[in-house]
Gaussian input, Z-matrix of N, CA and C with variables (Angstrom, degrees):
# hf/3-21g

backbone

0 1
 N
 C     1     B1
 C     2     B2     1     A1
 N     3     B3     2     A2     1     D1
 C     4     B4     3     A3     2     D2
 C     5     B5     4     A4     3     D3
 N     6     B6     5     A5     4     D4
 C     7     B7     6     A6     5     D5
 C     8     B8     7     A7     6     D6
 N     9     B9     8     A8     7     D7
 C    10    B10     9     A9     8     D8
 C    11    B11    10    A10     9     D9
 N    12    B12    11    A11    10    D10
 C    13    B13    12    A12    11    D11
 C    14    B14    13    A13    12    D12
 N    15    B15    14    A14    13    D13
 C    16    B16    15    A15    14    D14
 C    17    B17    16    A16    15    D15
 N    18    B18    17    A17    16    D16
 C    19    B19    18    A18    17    D17
 C    20    B20    19    A19    18    D18
 N    21    B21    20    A20    19    D19
 C    22    B22    21    A21    20    D20
 C    23    B23    22    A22    21    D21
 N    24    B24    23    A23    22    D22
 C    25    B25    24    A24    23    D23
 C    26    B26    25    A25    24    D24
 N    27    B27    26    A26    25    D25
 C    28    B28    27    A27    26    D26
 C    29    B29    28    A28    27    D27
 N    30    B30    29    A29    28    D28
 C    31    B31    30    A30    29    D29
 C    32    B32    31    A31    30    D30
 N    33    B33    32    A32    31    D31
 C    34    B34    33    A33    32    D32
 C    35    B35    34    A34    33    D33
 N    36    B36    35    A35    34    D34
 C    37    B37    36    A36    35    D35
 C    38    B38    37    A37    36    D36
 N    39    B39    38    A38    37    D37
 C    40    B40    39    A39    38    D38
 C    41    B41    40    A40    39    D39
 N    42    B42    41    A41    40    D40
 C    43    B43    42    A42    41    D41
 C    44    B44    43    A43    42    D42
 N    45    B45    44    A44    43    D43
 C    46    B46    45    A45    44    D44
 C    47    B47    46    A46    45    D45
 N    48    B48    47    A47    46    D46
 C    49    B49    48    A48    47    D47
 C    50    B50    49    A49    48    D48
 N    51    B51    50    A50    49    D49
 C    52    B52    51    A51    50    D50
 C    53    B53    52    A52    51    D51
 N    54    B54    53    A53    52    D52
 C    55    B55    54    A54    53    D53
 C    56    B56    55    A55    54    D54
 N    57    B57    56    A56    55    D55
 C    58    B58    57    A57    56    D56
 C    59    B59    58    A58    57    D57
 N    60    B60    59    A59    58    D58
 C    61    B61    60    A60    59    D59
 C    62    B62    61    A61    60    D60
 N    63    B63    62    A62    61    D61
 C    64    B64    63    A63    62    D62
 C    65    B65    64    A64    63    D63
 N    66    B66    65    A65    64    D64
 C    67    B67    66    A66    65    D65
 C    68    B68    67    A67    66    D66
 N    69    B69    68    A68    67    D67
 C    70    B70    69    A69    68    D68
 C    71    B71    70    A70    69    D69
 N    72    B72    71    A71    70    D70
 C    73    B73    72    A72    71    D71
 C    74    B74    73    A73    72    D72
 N    75    B75    74    A74    73    D73
 C    76    B76    75    A75    74    D74
 C    77    B77    76    A76    75    D75
 N    78    B78    77    A77    76    D76
 C    79    B79    78    A78    77    D77
 C    80    B80    79    A79    78    D78
 N    81    B81    80    A80    79    D79
 C    82    B82    81    A81    80    D80
 C    83    B83    82    A82    81    D81
 N    84    B84    83    A83    82    D82
 C    85    B85    84    A84    83    D83
 C    86    B86    85    A85    84    D84
 N    87    B87    86    A86    85    D85
 C    88    B88    87    A87    86    D86
 C    89    B89    88    A88    87    D87
 N    90    B90    89    A89    88    D88
 C    91    B91    90    A90    89    D89
 C    92    B92    91    A91    90    D90
 N    93    B93    92    A92    91    D91
 C    94    B94    93    A93    92    D92
 C    95    B95    94    A94    93    D93
 N    96    B96    95    A95    94    D94
 C    97    B97    96    A96    95    D95
 C    98    B98    97    A97    96    D96
 N    99    B99    98    A98    97    D97
 C   100   B100    99    A99    98    D98
 C   101   B101   100   A100    99    D99
 N   102   B102   101   A101   100   D100
 C   103   B103   102   A102   101   D101
 C   104   B104   103   A103   102   D102
 N   105   B105   104   A104   103   D103
 C   106   B106   105   A105   104   D104
 C   107   B107   106   A106   105   D105
 N   108   B108   107   A107   106   D106
 C   109   B109   108   A108   107   D107
 C   110   B110   109   A109   108   D108
 N   111   B111   110   A110   109   D109
 C   112   B112   111   A111   110   D110
 C   113   B113   112   A112   111   D111

   B1=1.4141
   B2=1.5546
   B3=1.2759
   B4=1.4921
   B5=1.5317
   B6=1.3042
   B7=1.4705
   B8=1.5825
   B9=1.3251
   B10=1.4278
   B11=1.5254
   B12=1.3959
   B13=1.4551
   B14=1.4888
   B15=1.3077
   B16=1.4620
   B17=1.4862
   B18=1.3500
   B19=1.4591
   B20=1.5296
   B21=1.3271
   B22=1.4582
   B23=1.5298
   B24=1.3566
   B25=1.4817
   B26=1.5464
   B27=1.3220
   B28=1.4533
   B29=1.5462
   B30=1.2844
   B31=1.4838
   B32=1.5573
   B33=1.2995
   B34=1.4897
   B35=1.5220
   B36=1.3297
   B37=1.4200
   B38=1.5362
   B39=1.2809
   B40=1.4805
   B41=1.5035
   B42=1.3150
   B43=1.4636
   B44=1.5580
   B45=1.3066
   B46=1.5167
   B47=1.4935
   B48=1.3281
   B49=1.4053
   B50=1.5460
   B51=1.3219
   B52=1.4837
   B53=1.4756
   B54=1.3746
   B55=1.4913
   B56=1.5009
   B57=1.3539
   B58=1.4600
   B59=1.5462
   B60=1.2794
   B61=1.4507
   B62=1.5238
   B63=1.3633
   B64=1.4810
   B65=1.5180
   B66=1.3299
   B67=1.4501
   B68=1.5162
   B69=1.3371
   B70=1.4373
   B71=1.5330
   B72=1.2856
   B73=1.4874
   B74=1.5292
   B75=1.3079
   B76=1.4748
   B77=1.5026
   B78=1.3436
   B79=1.4980
   B80=1.5228
   B81=1.2841
   B82=1.4526
   B83=1.5637
   B84=1.2475
   B85=1.4857
   B86=1.5360
   B87=1.3544
   B88=1.4713
   B89=1.5491
   B90=1.3546
   B91=1.4465
   B92=1.5517
   B93=1.2808
   B94=1.4144
   B95=1.5251
   B96=1.3393
   B97=1.4372
   B98=1.5227
   B99=1.3117
   B100=1.5015
   B101=1.4940
   B102=1.3211
   B103=1.5126
   B104=1.5628
   B105=1.3269
   B106=1.4693
   B107=1.5001
   B108=1.3329
   B109=1.4847
   B110=1.5350
   B111=1.3160
   B112=1.4688
   B113=1.4959
   A1=109.48
   A2=115.70
   A3=118.04
   A4=111.64
   A5=114.98
   A6=120.16
   A7=109.68
   A8=115.20
   A9=118.02
   A10=114.37
   A11=113.43
   A12=118.59
   A13=110.06
   A14=117.92
   A15=120.55
   A16=111.79
   A17=117.73
   A18=123.15
   A19=109.41
   A20=116.01
   A21=120.67
   A22=110.89
   A23=115.46
   A24=119.88
   A25=109.10
   A26=118.02
   A27=121.50
   A28=107.92
   A29=119.18
   A30=120.45
   A31=110.54
   A32=115.87
   A33=119.22
   A34=110.61
   A35=116.39
   A36=120.76
   A37=111.53
   A38=115.27
   A39=121.29
   A40=111.78
   A41=117.31
   A42=123.88
   A43=110.38
   A44=113.23
   A45=116.71
   A46=111.43
   A47=117.16
   A48=122.06
   A49=114.51
   A50=113.93
   A51=120.88
   A52=112.91
   A53=114.54
   A54=119.74
   A55=110.73
   A56=117.22
   A57=119.91
   A58=112.72
   A59=115.83
   A60=122.12
   A61=111.48
   A62=113.30
   A63=117.86
   A64=111.15
   A65=117.42
   A66=120.69
   A67=111.02
   A68=116.92
   A69=121.68
   A70=111.28
   A71=114.95
   A72=120.03
   A73=111.70
   A74=114.30
   A75=119.13
   A76=110.80
   A77=117.70
   A78=122.12
   A79=108.70
   A80=116.39
   A81=120.71
   A82=111.45
   A83=117.02
   A84=123.17
   A85=109.38
   A86=115.70
   A87=120.70
   A88=110.89
   A89=115.09
   A90=118.40
   A91=109.52
   A92=118.56
   A93=118.53
   A94=114.42
   A95=115.85
   A96=121.11
   A97=112.73
   A98=113.03
   A99=118.02
   A100=110.71
   A101=118.03
   A102=119.67
   A103=109.01
   A104=115.35
   A105=116.25
   A106=113.32
   A107=116.00
   A108=120.14
   A109=111.21
   A110=117.94
   A111=120.79
   A112=109.71
   D1=139.91
   D2=179.71
   D3=-72.18
   D4=155.38
   D5=-178.78
   D6=-63.31
   D7=-37.17
   D8=-179.88
   D9=-62.78
   D10=-39.66
   D11=179.02
   D12=-70.18
   D13=-39.49
   D14=178.67
   D15=-65.07
   D16=-37.61
   D17=174.98
   D18=-59.68
   D19=-47.54
   D20=-178.59
   D21=-58.73
   D22=-43.07
   D23=-179.10
   D24=-63.74
   D25=-41.87
   D26=-178.36
   D27=-67.66
   D28=-39.35
   D29=178.36
   D30=-64.38
   D31=-40.32
   D32=176.83
   D33=-62.28
   D34=-48.34
   D35=178.96
   D36=-59.57
   D37=-42.27
   D38=179.12
   D39=-60.81
   D40=-41.22
   D41=177.37
   D42=-62.49
   D43=-43.62
   D44=178.90
   D45=-62.80
   D46=-45.18
   D47=179.57
   D48=-62.51
   D49=-40.19
   D50=174.75
   D51=-59.02
   D52=-42.60
   D53=178.17
   D54=-65.11
   D55=-42.46
   D56=178.20
   D57=-63.08
   D58=-37.83
   D59=177.58
   D60=-65.51
   D61=-43.90
   D62=178.79
   D63=-62.71
   D64=-41.69
   D65=177.70
   D66=-61.98
   D67=-43.17
   D68=-179.43
   D69=-62.94
   D70=-44.30
   D71=177.87
   D72=-61.17
   D73=-41.36
   D74=178.34
   D75=-65.09
   D76=-48.91
   D77=176.91
   D78=-53.15
   D79=-47.07
   D80=-178.01
   D81=-61.32
   D82=-42.11
   D83=179.82
   D84=-64.16
   D85=-42.23
   D86=178.66
   D87=-63.23
   D88=-44.70
   D89=-178.16
   D90=-66.88
   D91=-42.43
   D92=176.64
   D93=-60.88
   D94=-35.97
   D95=175.98
   D96=-64.96
   D97=-43.88
   D98=178.55
   D99=-67.21
   D100=-41.68
   D101=-178.98
   D102=-66.47
   D103=-32.67
   D104=-180.00
   D105=-67.56
   D106=-22.25
   D107=-178.55
   D108=-88.06
   D109=-4.83
   D110=-176.56
   D111=-76.41

């Protein structure tokens, strides 16, 4: 596999992981907000 193709794959994977992390952080913030109102 060429270096350029491998780099592209890693960039794609990195983007997916960043989106997953952002969703997790958002979910966490929502839960904290809801728990704070209890």
